[in-house]
N, C-alpha and C positions, 0 to 999 in steps of 0.2 A: 674684559672691559677695555676699550681703547685708552691709550695714554698719550697725552701730548705735552711737550715741554719737559723741563728738568724735574727732578725729584723721583720718588718711588711711586709706581702705579698702585692704585687702591683696588683690592680684590673684594668683591661683594659675594658672599656665599648665597644669600637669598635676597630677593627683592619683590616688591609688589608688582602685580600684573593687572592688566585691564583687558577686557574682552571687547573687541570691536563689533560693529553690527554684522560684519561678514563672518564672524566667528573666530577670527584670528586673535591669538593671545599675544599681547605685546608688553614689554616692561614699562613700569610706571614709576617715575621719580618726581619728588617734589622739588621745585626750584624756588628760590627766594623771589619775592616781588621786587620788581625794578621800577623805580619812579623816574620818568623822563620829564624834565622841565626845559622848555625852549627858551632861547635868548629873547628877551623882550626889547625890541628896538623902540626908542623914544623919538617922537617927532621933534620935541623941544624940551627944554629944561622944565618948563611949567607943567607939562604932562607927567614927567617923571616925579616932580614934587607932589602933584595931585595924587599919584599912585601911592607914594610913600606916606602921605597923610591918611589915605584910606586904609593902608596896611596898619599903621599905628592905631587908628581908631578901631579897626576890627579886632586886633590883638588885645586892645584894652577892654573891650566889652565881651569877648568870647568867654572868659571865665564866669561871668555873670549868667550868660545864657546856659552854660553847662550846669551851673549850680541850680538854675531854675528848672532845668530838665530833670535833674536828680531829685530835687525837692518835690516837684510836681508828681513824679512817679511814686515817690514814697507816700505822699498825701493820697494819691489815687488808691494805693494798696490799703492804706489805713481806712479810707472812707468805705471801701468795699467790705471791710470787716466791722464797720460801725453798726451798732445794734439799734440806736435810736436817733431821732432828729437832734436831740440835745447833744449827744456825743458827736454827731456830724458837725454841728456848729462849733463845738469846743475844738475839734481837730482843725477846722478852718482857721479859727482865731489863733490857735497855737502856731500854725504855719505862717500866718500873716505876721504875727509878732516876731517869729524867728527871722523871717526875711527882713522885716524892718530893722531889727536889732543888728543883723549881720551886715547888710549892704546898703541900707537906706542913705547913710551919710555919704557913702562913696558914689552912689547912683545920682544923688543930687548934684554932684560936681561934674557930671558928664555934659559935654556940649550938645547942641541940638543935633548935629550930624551923628554923634556917637549914640544918642538916644534913638534916632531912626534906625541905625544899624542894629542896636540891641533889640528893638521890637521885631525886626526881621529875623534875627538869629534865634530869638525865643521861639518864633514860629517854626524855624528850621529844626530846632532841637526837640520841641515838644510835639509838633504836628498840629498845634492849635494856635490861632492868633491870640495876642494878648487880650483882646476884647472878649474872645470866647472863654479864656481862662478866668477872667474877672467875672464874667456873667455866670459861669458854672459855679464858682466859689462864693461869690458875694451877691449874686442876683442881677437881674436885668437893669433895675434902676441905678444901682451903683455903677454898673458897667457903662451905662449911658452918661452918667455924670463924669466918670473918668475919661471917657472918650471926648466929652466936651472940653474938659480941662486940657487934654492932650492936643486937641485941635487949636486951642488958643496959643499954645507954645510951638506949634508947627509940626506936631506928630499926628499919626493916625494909628490907633491901636488895631485897626482892622487890616493893616497892610500885611501882605503875604510875601513869602520868600520863594522865588523861582530861580532854580540853579542856572537856567539858560539866560534869564534876564540879568541876574546878579552874578554872572560868571566870574567877574574879577574878584568879588568877595569869596566865592566858592574856591577859586584857585588859591587865594591867600590862606584859607582855612586848610585846604588839602596840603599845601606846602608846609604849613605849620605842623600838621599831623605827621607828615613824613619826617620832619626835623625832630619833633618831640612826640613820640607815640604816646597816646593816651586813650582811655576808653570813652569814646564818644559814640553812643548808640543813637542812631537817627530813627 
């Protein structure tokens, strides 16, 4: 094995190989992932402050979206095992009560922009819009009422997350994941 720089060379007695399409066998080594972040030039101080506000808001609501993803996945598994409609309703009520008990007081204190970001991140994490989640769990009429209330305060439960459109939010999340690795399954 080639050796560059100071120190002792490392001798590898065996290593993985890979076979190319041509039939040639070549050594295969795992290398660690490298994250490259570019320098972000700001046009003015206002643009920089706007980015920092967005970053603060995204990092404030991201734990709620991750919690929603995990809780929804657990509820989905529980509902798949439910034997009756009565048990189905009980599981949904338990989930709703748990969510209200854990995060309701905190979510009520979110700003309008943080609420909009949370709605998008819930869709990013779960794959379903907030409207679809409410409709699936509580029914169409309840989802319609929740959507009406959300529209009054400036939200839209049907808003979706598009990584290309919301690339600044996506870059903030990816930067956070690099700094603090966590299990976020999309």
